[in-house]
N, C-alpha and C positions, 0 to 999 in steps of 0.2 A: 569066828564069830565076825570078824572082819569082811570076809568075803560073802557070808549069807546077807549082811545088811543091804538094803536098798533103797533109795531115794524115794518119799513120798509120793510125788507126781507119777514116777515110774511105776511104784506099785498099785496105784489107782489105775493108772492106764492098762498096765498088763492083766487087771482082773476084768479089763472090758467093761469098765463104768464109763468111760470116756477117754478123751486124747489128752496129752500131757499138758497142751495148752489150756483147756478146761479144767484140769485138774489143776492148774496152778490157779485160774480163776476162783475154785471153789476155795483153794487155800486162802488166799486174799480176803474172801468174803466170810471167814471164821465158820466156815460151815463144816470144816474136818475136824476131827478129834482123834486122837490115838489115846488108849485107854482111859477115856472120858476126860482128858485135857483138849483143851480148844488149841489147835498148831494155827499160828500164823506165818510160818516159813516153811520151806521144803526142806525138812531133817529128814534124817534116815529111819528105816521102818526095821526092825529087828525080828526075827522068829518068835513068835507067842504074841506080839502085839496085836491090839484090835483096834483096826481102823473103821472109823464110821462115818456116813457124809449123812448131815440131817439127823443124825439118830439110828440111822441103818447101817449094821455092819456089811463090811465089805471082806468076803472069802475069796482069797487068790486060789483059783483053783486050774488044775493043768486042763487047759481046753484047745481045740484045735482052732487057729486063727481064721477067721472070715475073711475073705477078700472080695468085694464085689466089684463090679463096672457098669455104671448105669450110664446112657443117654439120656442126661437132665434136659427136660424142654424148658421153654421160655415162661418166667414166671413164678418159677419154684427157685427158692431161695438155699444156697448152700450153707444152712447154719442149723445148730442144733438147740436155738433159744426155742424152748417151750412158747412162751407168748406169741410168737410167730407161727402162726398156724398155716403158711405157705411153705414150712422149711421141709428139706427134704427126708427128714425123719418120718414126719407125718405121711408123706408122700409114699414113702416106700411101705412102710408099715410092717417092718422085718418082724421076727418073733425074737431075735438076740438084740442087746443093746450094740449100736453100730454108731459110726460118726465119720461124717465126711473128711477128705485128705484135701487138705486146701480148700479154696473156694473159686466159685465159677460165678461170675455175676447173673443176677436175677434177668436181666436183657439178653442172656445168652444162652446157649444151648450146645450140648456135647457131651464128651466124655467126662465122667469124675469116677474117683474111686470112694468106696466106703468100706471101711474094717472096723474091726476091734483089736487090731494090734496098735498099740498106741507106741512101739518103737519104732516101726516102718514110717509112722506120719512123720515124724520129725526130720529122720534119714531123707525123705522126699522131698520136703519141703525147703531143705536148706538150698539156696540158690547157689552157694560156692561149690557144689558138686556138680553142676553143670548138667543136671538133669532136665530132658529136652522135652518141651510143650509144642505141639501142632497144631496151627489153625487155620481155617478157611474163612475169609472176611470180605464181605461184599459192602462196598462204599456206594455213595450217591453220585459220583461221577466217574469219568473214565480215568483209569490208573495209567500215568506217563513214565517213562524211564527216569525222570527227575525224582518221582515220588518213590520209587523202586530204590533208587540210590540213596536219598536220604533216610528212610526209612531202615535199610540195611547198615547204615553207617552211624546210626544212633541220633535219638531226638533227645533235646533237653526237657525235662519234666519233673517235677517235686524235687526242685532242689538237687538234680543229678542229671548225668546222660545215660540213657539207656546204651546196653551193651550192644556191640556190633553183631547181626543176627542174620539168618537167612531168610530173605524174602524173594518171592517168584510170581510174575503174573500169569493168571491162571483163565483171565477173560478180561473184556474191556472195562469190566467193574468190579473186577474179582483177583485175589493175589492169597498167595499161600504165605505163612510165617513160622519160623520154629523160634522161640523163645527160651533162655535157660533163666531168666527174671521172674518175679513174682510182684510187681508193683501193682498199686491199686490202679483196676481198670488201664492197665498199659496201652495195649493196642488200641483204644480208643482216644486215650490222651494222647497219643504219639499221632493218629490220625488228625484229631482237631487241631496239632499243630501243624499241620501242613494244609488245614483248611478243607478238610474230609472229613464226611460224616459217614458212621457205620451204621450200613441199614441191618446187618446180620453178622453173627459172630459164632462158628461152630468149632468146638475142640474136636480134632479126630486122632489123637494120640498124646499118652503120655507115656513116657520114656519107650516101653518095649511093648507095649498094649496097645492097640488099635481099636476106634470106634466100629470099624468094618459096618455090617449091615444090620447092627442093632437099632431097632425100632425107636422112636423118640418117646420117653417115657418108660421105657423098658430095662431091667436090668439083667444081668448072667454072673455066675460065678466065674473068677479066674481059673484057668487050666492050671493043672500041676506044671506043667512046663512055663507058663507066664509066671507062675510064682516063684518058681526056682530061679529063673533069669531075674526078677526084680529083685529078689534077696541076693542075687550075686552082684548086682548093679549096685546096692547100696550097701555091700559089705564094707568097702571102703569108706565110708560116709562120714564116719566118727574121725579117723585119720586126717582128711581132708577138712574136716570142720576143726580140727586143733591146729593144723598148719595156717587156716585160715584165721583163727582168732590169733595166731602169735603175729601174724602179717597186719592184723588190726591193732595190735597191742604197739608193735612198733610203728605203726602208721599213727597212732595216737601219740606216742613219746617223740616223734618226730614234729608232729605239730605241734605239741607243747614247747617243744625246744624253739620253734621258729617264732610262737607266740611270746614265749620271753623274752627274747633278741630283738623281735619288732616293739616290746613295751619298753626296752632299755633304749632302744635307740629313739623313740619318741619322747621318753623324759629327757633324754640328753639335748634333745632338739628344742624342748619347752624350757630346759634351764637355758640353752644359748640364747635363746631368744628373748627369756627375760631377762638375762644380764645385758644384752644389748638395748634391750628398751629403758634398763635403769640407766644405761650410759648417757641414754641419749636425754633421758630426763635430767639428770644431773647437768648436761651442759645447757639446756634450755634455761634450767633454773639459774645458772651462772650469768647469763646473757640476759636473763628478765632483771635480775638484780643490779648488774651493771646499768641497764638501762634507767631503772627505777633511780639509782643514784645521780645518774646524770640529768634527769627529767627534774628530781626534787630541789637539786641545786639551781636550777635557773626560773627565775619569776615567770608565774603563768599570767601569759597576754592574751587568753582565750577566753570569751564571754559569748553569752548568748543573745540573738535579738530578740525582741519582746515577742515576734511573731512565733517564734521555734518554742520561746518558753511557754508562750500560752498555748500553743500544742503538742506539749510534753517531750518537746526534743533538744537538743543541745548542738549547737554548729560549733564544733571545734574547730573550725577550718577559717573562720571570722577574726578577724582582727582589728580591733577597735581602733588604734593606733596608726592604720593603714591610711594613706593618703585616699581620699575618695572626691569624685566629682561633685561639685556643688549642682544643685537640681533648683530648675527654674520651673515654675507655676507654667503649667500647659505641657509640660515634659512627661513622656512617659518614664517609669522606673526601669530599671535595669533587671526585676525581676519579672516584668510583664503586667504589672499593674497598671489600671487605667489612670490615664494623667487627670491631675487634680485640676480643673477649670477655675479662673478667678469668677469671685462671686458665689461658689458653692462652698461654704464651711463645713469641715468635719472636724469632728473633735467633742471634748468633753461639753456639754450644754447643749450639743444638737442632735438632731431625732436620727441621725445616721450613727451609727455604731463602727468604732475601729475595726477595721479586718486585719489588722496586723501589718499594715503597711511601716516601710522603714520610717516614716514621718514622724510616725507615733511612738518610734523606739526610745526605751528610758536612756539611750546613751546621748541621744539628741536633745539635749535639755533646753537648747535656746528655743526649741519648738515647743516645748512643753509648758513654758512659763508662759508663753504669750494667752494660754487658756487658763492662768491662775486670776481668778478674782481679785483686784484690788480693794483695799479695806477701804472704806470711808472716812473720811475725816471727819470728826465733829466740830462745828463752830461753837 
């Protein structure tokens, strides 16, 4: 019984309904049922189970897989989305249900596979299997040796660096490139990074299958030797993927270990910094306390002048007990005020308002008293 069970997405793809990736989307959208129950995860399917998509039963029948090679024209999208009327399925209009293997940009043309074999799709798409895809690219300006060197050594994009690849100049503005990755719009992004713009991009080979003289917009069935070689090349894909998965797990574990160590070091550094700061603050408080005791024990001899008091300021550096030179009439003040000439009276009772001159400061009582009116004696 255990050997006869199969995963739900594989069951759907092997029936020819769609690829495994599309099957996973259908499962997530709650459109798949097993024996009348809605399934939200890729569980196992056992013999006798009835699998339905949108209420339509899927019958797993033994049929010969279909493998097509098509020269996709520009403007056709490599998707099965029925809302997109320019998709490749509508363009081919095949009698059997098929789906594209991978993607080719709408603005690009060239070789693309279509099949109803869901198993081979995932094996081909796994970048870890180093399956080659070859392209001919035309750009908007002359290709230089430095451009070829940088393209072949790897270009930073999408948070990573592209793998080293084969790049060869084919003309003044044309080059050939062989990739083993499938990053989104990879070649176009690589060229944009080097300030080149792709004018045309054609895929001429996928693994062992070449585009050849197939006209644009036409398709053909793969030959038996091509299918046999294709299956032979992807036979070890599952093993390669497992080893790749193990390396990914090990890489994640190592990254997590480094992250924990970094977090610990950061925490220790913050604790040390906080302890140092606390010690500095404590020392500063002691100094401030000593200064406060010293200042509070001595009598304060600092007072503000009238001008500073009037302007909302306090002059802490002026000592009223300091010896001050006597000022005569007609002399300019030390602060730069105009001299008071004889005959011009300023002070209370005059039209002129005091502007904060030192002669009217409250500390100079001898000058203030002269403006206090004397009481008239009664006779």
